[in-house]
VOTI-300680 format. One record per atom (N, C-alpha, C, O): y, x, z. Coordinates in steps of 0.1 Angstrom, whole numbers, plus 5000, padded with zeros to 4 digits. Example, Ala and Ser with C-alpha at 12.3 -4.5 7.8 and 13.67 -1.06 7.14 Angstrom:
494351325078/495551235078/496751325078/496751425085/497851285071/498951375071/500051295079/501151345080/
This chain:
247337230994/247137180980/246137110978/245137190978/245736990976/244936940974/244136980958/244637020948/243036950960/242336990949/240936910949/240236890959/240836850935/240136760933/238936840919/239236800908/238236890918/236936940907/236036830902/235036780909/236236810893/235536700885/234236810881/234436910874/232936760887/231736830884/230436750879/230336630882/229636810871/228536750866/227336850867/226536850859/227236950880/225937020877/226537150887/227537150895/225537230884/226037370895/227337470890/228237520897/227137480877/228037580877/229537520882/230237590889/229837400879/231237320889/231237340900/232337360906/230137340906/230037320921/230237460926/230737480937/229737550918/229937670922/231237740921/231637820929/231837690910/233537730914/234437670918/235637700914/234137560927/234737490935/234437520947/234937460956/233537620949/233037700965/233637810965/234137860975/233737880951/234338030950/235537970952/235437960964/237037890949/238037860951/238137820969/239137840976/236837760974/237137720988/236837860996/237537891005/236037930993/235638100999/237238160999/237938161009/237838210984/238938300982/240138270981/240938360979/240638130982/241738070982/242338050992/241538001001/243538060994/244138041001/243837921012/243437811009/244237961026/243437911040/244137721038/243537631043/245237721031/245837581030/245237491022/245537371024/244237531012/243837451002/242637341007/241837361016/242737231000/241737151006/240837090993/241136980988/239737150989/238937180977/237937090977/237037120985/237936940971/237136850971/236436830955/236936830944/235236820958/234436780943/233936640944/233536570953/234236600926/233936420922/232836460915/233036500904/231636450918/230436440911/230336300897/230436180899/230336320892/230036240878/228736260871/228236370868/228136140869/226336140866/226436210851/227436180843/225436310846/225136380832/224636240823/224936250811/224436170824/223936070818/225135970815/225535870821/225636030804/226735950799/226835880782/226235930772/227535780781/227635760765/228235860760/228535960766/228335840745/228935930739/230635870734/231635930729/230435730737/231735630739/232135550751/231235480756/232935550755/233635500772/233935390770/235135380772/233235270765/234435180769/234935090781/235534980780/234635120790/234935070803/234835160814/233835160822/235735250816/235735370825/235335370838/234735460844/235635230845/235235180856/233935190861/233735210873/232835170849/231535160852/230635280860/229635270867/231735430857/230935580852/231535630863/231135730869/233135520871/233735640879/232935610899/232735500904/232835700904/232935700919/233935570923/234935540917/233235480935/234135390935/235135460947/236135390949/234935580955/235935630964/236235770954/235335850952/237535760951/237835880945/239335970953/240535940952/238936050959/239636100969/241336160964/241736210953/241936140973/243636180970/244036300967/243936370977/244236350958/244436540951/246036530948/246736440946/246336670946/247536710938/247336720926/247836670917/246036840926/245536850914/244436830909/243636880917/243736780897/242836740889/242336870883/243036940876/241136890885/240637050876/239036970868/238036950874/239236950858/237836940849/236737000846/236837080837/235536980853/234737110846/233637030843/232537080845/233636910837/232636850829/232136880820/232836930810/230836860820/229636930808/229036810795/227936800790/230736720793/230136630783/231636570780/232636570787/231536550770/233036520761/233236350769/234436330770/232636280771/232636140778/233636190793/234536120797/233236290798/234136320814/235736350808/236736300813/235536440798/237536410797/238336260797/239436230803/237236150787/238036000783/238235990798/239335950800/237336020810/237635960822/238436030833/238436020845/239336100824/240336170835/241336070837/241436010847/242036050828/243735930827/243535830842/244335800850/241935790842/241635730853/241735770869/242235710878/240935900867/240835960878/241836020884/241736040896/243136080875/244236120878/245035980884/245836000893/245035890881/245735740885/244935720895/245435640902/243935770899/243235670912/243435780923/243435750935/243535890918/243536010930/245536030932/246236070942/245736020926/247336050927/247936170926/248736210933/247436240915/247536400912/248836390904/249236290899/249436500903/250536540898/250136620887/251036650880/248936680883/248836770875/247236780874/246436740882/247136850863/245536850859/245136990850/246137040844/244137040849/243637150847/242237130841/241237130848/242137110822/241337090818/241137200809/241737190798/240037310812/239437390809/238937350794/238837230792/238537460783/237837460772/236937540776/237437630782/235737540775/234837620777/234037610767/233537710761/233737450763/233037400750/233537310743/233937200747/233637360731/234837300723/234137120719/234737040712/232537090726/231936990721/232236910733/232036780732/232536960742/232836870756/234036860755/234436770762/235436930747/236436890748/236836900734/237337010731/236836830728/237336850712/238636850710/239236760716/239536960702/241036930700/241536770692/242736750691/240836700689/241336550687/241436490701/242336420705/240636540707/240636450724/241636540732/242036500743/242036620729/243036710739/244336660736/245136620745/244536660724/246036600716/246036440724/246936430732/245336370724/245136210733/245836260747/246936240752/244636330750/245136350765/246636420768/247336390778/246936480762/248236570762/249336410764/249936380774/249136330747/250036230751/250136140761/251236090766/248936110765/248335990776/249236090788/250336060790/248836190794/249836230808/250936280803/251636330812/251536280792/253036290789/253236130795/253736120806/253136030790/253835930795/253535900809/254335810814/252435950817/252335920826/253036040837/252936040849/253736130829/254436190836/253536310848/254036350859/252236340843/251636420845/251336550841/251036560829/251336670848/251536840840/249936860836/249036860845/249536870821/248536950820/248437070812/249237090803/247337160814/247137250805/245837280802/245037250810/245237350791/244137330786/243537500779/243637550768/243137550790/243337690786/241837730778/240737720783/242137790768/240637840763/240238000761/240338070751/239738020772/238538010780/239437950794/240737930794/238537930804/239137920820/239438000823/240237990832/238938160821/239538230827/240738310818/241038430820/241238240809/242438290801/244238210807/245338230802/243738110821/244638060825/245738160833/245338240841/246938160829/248238220835/249038150841/249238030838/249738210849/251238080854/251938100846/252738010848/252238170837/253038140825/252838040813/253538030803/251437960818/251237880808/251937720813/252137630805/252037710821/252937590832/254137610835/254337730835/255037550839/256437500846/255837460857/256337490868/254637380858/254337330870/254037400883/253237500883/254537370893/254337440904/252737460912/252237560917/252337350910/250737280912/249937390906/249237470912/250337390892/249137490882/249737650882/249037740879/250537660884/251237770885/250637880897/250438000896/250337780910/249837780922/248037850924/247537940930/247537730913/246137790912/246337930903/245738030908/247037920891/246638010883/247238180889/247238290882/247738160901/248538270909/247138350917/247138460923/246138280915/244438290926/243938300916/243438410913/243838210908/242438210899/243238180880/244038100876/242138280875/243038280862/242038410852/240838430850/243538470848/242838600839/242638700849/243438730858/241538740847/241038870860/242438990859/243139030850/242339000872/243139120874/242539200884/242239150895/242339310883/241639420900/242239540897/242839580887/241939610910/242639750913/240639820913/239539780915/241339960909/240140040910/240140140913/240240210903/239940230927/239840350926/238840460923/237640450924/239540570919/238340660913/238640800918/239740850918/237540850923/236940970929/236141070920/234941050917/236841190915/236141250905/236041180893/236941160886/234941140891/234441080875/233540960879/232540930872/233840870894/233240770896/234040640903/235140670909/233740510901/234440440910/234140420922/233140360925/235040480932/235140470946/235240330952/234540300962/235940270948/236640110953/236840080944/236840140933/237139910949/237639830941/238139670945/237339600950/239239640942/239739530951/240439430936/240939460925/240039310945/240739180932/241439140936/241439110947/242439140926/243639060927/243938930925/244538850932/243138910911/243238760909/241738770901/241438870894/240638650903/239438610900/239638550888/240738500885/238738550879/238438440870/238038330880/237538360891/238238200875/237638070883/236238060890/235938000900/235338140882/233938120883/233538190892/232438180897/234538290896/234338400908/233238520902/232638580911/233038550890/232638640882/233138800888/232438890891/234538780889/235238910887/234938930905/235639020910/234438880912/234038970926/232739040925/232339140931/231838960915/230539010914/231339160906/231539260913/231639150894/231639270888/232339380894/232439490889/233039350906/234039470907/232939480921/232639600920/232339440929/231539510939/230339580930/229939690934/229839520919/228939620911/229439730904/228739820901/230439720901/231039860896/231239980901/231340090896/231139940918/231440070926/230240190927/229040170931/230540300922/229340400920/229340420904/228640510899/230140340898/229640360882/230640440877/231840430880/230040550866/230440670862/232140610852/232140500846/233240700853/234440600849/234140590834/234340490829/233540680827/233140650812/232540520808/232840460798/231640470818/230840360815/231440230821/230840130819/232540230828/232440120834/233139990830/232939880834/234340050816/234639910810/233239810806/233039690808/232339930797/231539860790/230539750798/230239640794/230039840812/229739760822/230039660824/229439560822/231339660830/232039520834/231539390822/231239270824/231539440812/231139320801/229739280803/229339170798/229039360809/227939350807/227339290821/226239250820/228139280833/228339260843/228739090842/228038990845/229839090838/230338960833/229338840825/229538720826/228638890821/227238810811/226038770819/225438660818/225538890830/224738850842/224938760853/224238720862/226338740849/226838640860/226938500847/227338510836/226238380856/226338290846/227538260844/228438260853/227938220828/229038150826/229038050819/228138030811/230137920820/230137820814/230437820805/229637750799/231337880797/231737940785/230437910775/229337960780/230337840761/229637860750/229537970747/230338060749/228237980740/227838120730/228238090711/228238170702/228437920710/228837880698/229837990695/230438050704/230038010683/231138090673/232437990673/232437870671/233638060677/234237950680/235637960667/236238070665/235937840659/236937840646/237937860651/238937850644/238137900662/239637960662/239438070664/240538130663/238738130667/238638270677/237438360664/237238480662/237038300661/235938380650/234938410663/234238500658/234538390674/233738470680/233238360691/233838250692/232038410702/231738300711/232738270720/233638360721/233038130729/234238160739/233638240748/234538300754/232338290753/231238370764/231638500761/231438580770/232138570748/232438710744/234038680747/234638780752/234838550744/236038600749/236138620761/236738720765/235638510773/235438560784/235338690793/235838740803/234338730782/233838900785/235038960781/235539020790/235438960773/236339020770/237939060781/238439170784/238338930785/239338920795/238739020808/239539070817/237339030808/237239140823/237239230820/237539310829/236839290805/236739420798/238439470803/238639570811/239239410799/240739430795/240839430811/240839550813/240839380821/241339380832/240839520838/241739600842/239339560840/238439700843/239839800836/240639870842/239539790821/240839900816/242039940816/242540050814/242539780819/244339820827/244139880838/244839970841/243039840849/243139890861/242840080861/243440180866/242040070854/241440250855/242740330850/243140440854/243440240837/244840330832/245940370845/246340480847/246140210854/246940220861/246640320873/247540400878/245340320877/244840420887/245340580877/245940670883/244940590865/245240730861/246840800864/247240910867/247540690862/248840710860/249640740876/250740790877/249040720882/249440730901/249340920902/249440990912/
């Protein structure tokens, strides 16, 4: 699968590097860097698009400006992509009205699209599209295995990482932690690993999207501990 990640800075680049390092060997991950100095309204997209846009099967938008989302249809057409993942880690970068507009546009183009809020909530069941499902099988809502010896975490294994790669960091740092402290520590570790999600309180969840992201990490650890206890 050819993945084209649209990036504007280090957050996006680090994600692409994570997919390249930990994803299937037959994945080809490329980045398309968009300038950070974009106007609020884009009248002529071609003025802000790189001349050479790589071919892709799946486009993933990691832009940090609302105007990047406006460029998505043009990027998808130029790349020949058949599916798009446009995470909502900050409503300012992808407002609800723009989400609806993009949904209609991609439906007309016959391109599958999902808008996970946040990126680390993505699951295979969110789409019937095989490209999106393949990506979500490896990166999305975190899933881990934990081995306990006496009262401490002996070993960990990442089954599916959050797209930013934080799950690998959390799993490694949990080794040796007392079981009673593990779930809470996982949330703290998540915040220690720079997150793209905003700290603004979200209208839909009445909490910050960064806290929402941390919640999914804590839930993954909680489920892993319960699963080990049932053995």
